[in-house]
Each structure stands twice: as C-alpha cells, then as structure tokens.
N, C-alpha and C positions, 0 to 999 in steps of 0.2 A: 581546448584547454580543461585544464583539470578543476572537477568540482569536489566540494566536501557535501557528500550526501548521507543524510540520515535515514536508517532503514527502520521502523518501529514494527516488532513482531511479538510474538506470546506465545504461552504454551497451547499448542494444539491450533496454531496458525497453519495455515494450507502450508504442505512442506513445498511444492513447487511454487508457490508465491512467495516465499521467506527465500528459498536457497537460488532461485533462478536469477531474479531480479540483483540478488546480493553478486552473483559472480559473473554474471553479464556486465554489471557497472563496474566491477572492477577490474574485470579483463580488458574494456576500454579504456582505465587508466584512472578512472575515478577513485576517490578515496572513500570508503563505504563504512560508516559506523552503524552496526545491528546492536539494536537494544531492546529491553524489556523493561516496565517498571518493578521496581523490587528485586533485581537481579543485576549482578557485577559482571563484569568482563570475565571471560572464562567458564562462567556459569551456561548452564545450556536450557533450552526450550524443548518442548517435545510437541513436535510437530505430527500432523495428520495429512492422510492423503484422501482426497475427496475424488470419486470416481462417478462417472455417468454411464450407468451401466443398463438403461432401458425404464428405469424406476421414475416415478414422478418429480423426485427429488434427488441429489447425489447419496451415494452410501459412503462411510468413513471407515478407512484402515488406519493403523497405525503407520507413523513414519520414522523421520530420524530424529535422532537427538543433533540441534543445531547450536553450536558452540557462538556463543555473542562474543563479539569483540570491542565492546567498550561497554561501560556501566551508565545506565539511565541518570543515576544521580549527577554524572558528571557533565551531561549534555548542557551547552549553551547554545539556544536555538539560533542566535543572532551571528554563530560562527559556522552556521550551515549555508549551501547555497538552496537544497531541496530536501524534498520528503519523500519517502516511500512508505505507503501503509498494507501492509500484508493482509490477505483474506483469512476465511476460515472460520472458525470458532471463536479464535482470540481477540476480534473487536468488541464481540457482547460485553467482557469484563474490561477491556482498554478503555472504553469509552464512558466506563463508570469513574474513571481516574481523572480527580481535575487536574494533575499535571500533565496528563496527555492532553487534556482539551485545550487546556493556555498553550502549549507546544505547537498543537495544529493549528489554534488560532494566531499566532506568531506567524507562522508561515503564510496564510492566506492574508490576513491585513499587511504582511510585507509583499504581496503578490511575489512570492518564490515558487518555483515550480514544484508542483503536487501529485504524486502518481498513486493512484489507490486502484486495488482490485477486488473484486468480489464483495465479500463484506467488509473490507476495510473502510467501505462509504459508509457505514453504519458509525464510524469514529468522525467522519467527516460533517454525518447530519448530527449528530450529539454536539459537535462544536460549532452547529449554525453557521457553517460558510459555505454553504451550497444555493443559497437564497439567489436566484435569477441566473443559476448556471446550469448550462446543460451536461448531464452526465449519466453514464449508464452503471449498473450494480449488478449482481447477481438478481435473477428476478424478484425473490422474496423480500429483497431490501427497496425495490422500486417503490412502494406505498412511503418509505420512509423518507424516501428523496423530496416526492411530493409534498408529504407533509412539511418538510423543512423548506420548503419554497423554491425546491430546484425543479427542472424538468427533467423527468426520468426516461431516456432515450432507449428502447429496447431494440438491441441489436444482438446478433448471433454471439455465442459465447467466443467465437474467433475474431472478434473485431475490438477497436478501443475508439473512445469518442474524447475528442480535444475542446476543449472551451478555455482558450487563453493559456495560463499556465498550467490547467488542472487537465490531467490525463488518467481516465477511467476505462476499466474493461470489465466485462461480466464474470470471468473465471479464466484459470490459468492457460485455457486452450487459445486464448488470445494472446500469449506471451510476445509472440512475434512481432505484432502490430501496437501492443501496448508500449512495448520497451523501445521499438525503433521511435513511436511518436514521443516518447518520454526524452529518447535522446534529441530528437529534433528540439525540442522545447528547451533541453541544455544546451543546445548549441554545438553539440558533440559531433564532430566530424571523424569518419573512418573511411580513412584512404587505402588503396591495395598498396 
C-alpha cells in the first residue's frame, strides 16, 4: 500500500542519508516529500559526504545539491503516514526550529513510523520523544539519547534498531538494514 512520507533534510545533511532513503522509498512506490525549513519546492540544499577513513571521527567532503520537491511551509503533518530524518550536520540547526519540533512531536504522539539516522536523532532528543525508547545514533549523539530519557543501543554502523514504530541507525553504512526495517514497519511488501 502506497504511503505518503515526509523527509526532513537541510543544508549539510549527509548526502547519502538524504538521497538514498528518498530514492529507495520512491522506488518501492511511496510518495515522498523532501523538505527543509525556510525553503520552497525546487530550491536545493547543499549536502555533505561524511566518510570513515581511520580517524577518531568522520571527515566531511562536499556533496551534491539536492532539489527539494515540496515546500516546508505547505506541510500538514496529519496528511503524512511517516517521517524520515536525515543525519549529518543539518540536525544541529533543524532542532532549534520550533516548527520542526512540533512536526516531530506530531508523528511521535500519533505513533506514526519515524526513521532517523546518524545525527538525525538529535531532532528526536530535542523534541523530547525518546523517553523510554531504545534507539541508536552516531556514537557522539549517544549521551543526548540518555539525557533525553532514551536507552542508547551501541551497534555497528551497519546495523539498525527498531522499537515499535521508531527505526534508527548509527550512519549510512546501515542503510540496507535501516531501510529494510522501515519498510517492514510501514507494511511495505516487495514481491518479485
């Protein structure tokens, strides 16, 4: 069954964590609206590529310009079935936007599926919707999960954690399991 899904991204969101879920969810037949606060349909966000090359943390390279296909100002959260939160640096500032917080709280209160990856979990902790939930995130975000009342699950970057309608992964290397788990929560069936 086709679902209407909102993907929240922003400037310097992780390239793969924006483009891959957008493309994969659209590929299986869902309607995806990619939005960013203060931007309109047709405008772009600049993404970043975060790579793991042996340092204590990731490095950042320039990504692609990702075209938004819907205007944030036109979003009516009650008309969506699910929410996807991209990671990268964008959540640092997105979580400071009261409209973003209200939006996330709507999805959580309505028990709608939410998929968040990497630093996207910072938006969830700021919205105070992780209390009593088990989730993962980029390791540097783990303390925020605990401070917000959630249980941080330390898993490899290739894994995903599911708690009810909440699907999380530490980073883009976990896309296969993260998106597969999200599709299961959505009730999406893929048949050969």
